[in-house]
N, C-alpha and C positions, 0 to 999 in steps of 0.2 A: 593429502589434506582429509581431516576426519570431521564428520559432523558432530557437532555437539550432541549432547544427550540431555532428556530432561529427567533429572533425578527427583523434582518433585511429585511427578506422577507416580513413581514406586513408592513414595511416602504417602500417597493417599491424598496428596494437597491439591491435585489439579494441576492447572496451568499456571504454576508461579506463585499460588497463595497469596500473602500479603506480605512478602519479604521486604518490599520497599528498598531494594537496593543493598542489602547488608553485605557489604565485602564483595559482591558480584560485578562490580563496576569494571574489572580489568577483563572479563569474561565477555561483557557487551562491548566494550572498545575493541577486542579482537575481531568482532563480526559486525562489519558496516551496517549490516541488516537487523542487527539486535537479536535478542533471543527467540529461539525456534518456536513456533506456534504448536500447539497440541489438537487433537481432532476434538470436535464439540461431543458434549456427553451423548450417549445411545438415548433415542427417542427425541433428540432435540430437532425441532424442525424451523427453518427460517419463515418469517412471518410475511415474506415476499415469495408471491406466487410466481413461478418460473413458466416462462412460455416456451415451450417445446420446439416450436419452428419458428424461427424469427430469421429475417434476411441477414446476411453476413455483415451489410452495411450497418444496420441497426445494432447488431451484436457488437460491432466494433465501436459505435458511438457509445452505447452503455458501457463496454468495458472502460473506454477513454475517460467518460466522465466519473466512473467508480475509481479508476488510477489516481485522477486530479483530486478527487476528495481526500482519498486515503494520502495522497502528498500533502495536502493543505493541513490535513489532522497530524500527520508525521511532524511536520515542520513546525507546528504550535507546541506539540509536545517537548520537543527538544529544547532543554532550558539553558545549556551552556552551546552554543554553537560552535565555539572555536575548539572546545574540547572533543566536540563531535565532528571536525571540519570535514572528514571524508564522506561519513554519511548525509550530512546536511547539504552538502556541493551535489551529491550524487541526487538526492531527493529533489533538490531545486531544478536541477539541469532536466530531470524528467518531468518536473511540472511547466519549465519553460518550452521544452520542446514541444509537449503535447498541446500548450496553448498557442504556440505558433503555427502547428497543425492544423488547429481549429480554425484560427484566424485566416490562414490560407484556403480551406475548403471553402468558408462563408464568402471569402472575396471571389473564388472561383465560380460558386453558386451565382452569386450577384452579377459576376460579369457575363455568364450564360444566359441569364434571363432578361438582359437588356435588349430592346428591339433593335433589329439592325437596319 
């Protein structure tokens, strides 16, 4: 299995330019995660400040929150879920698994805080 290459970067168009899917639909269909990302431009900094030392529990919670937002965004972006069935099912399963995990953790915290 070979990784797809980004030919737009070699042309100076950056990360995909404005092609709008001109004939590249078959390439995206073969990869269930979509086209590859390219790195941000040199000198680009995220607007969010990063906390260098956070607890593993908080890091996991923040990562889960970010993944849930990403799944919701990707599901909204898929126009034809039947054409991209594998991709939409994978994203939906991830979303459902994480929400169930959150629900179980909240329930455990609630049960632990009940008076005995």
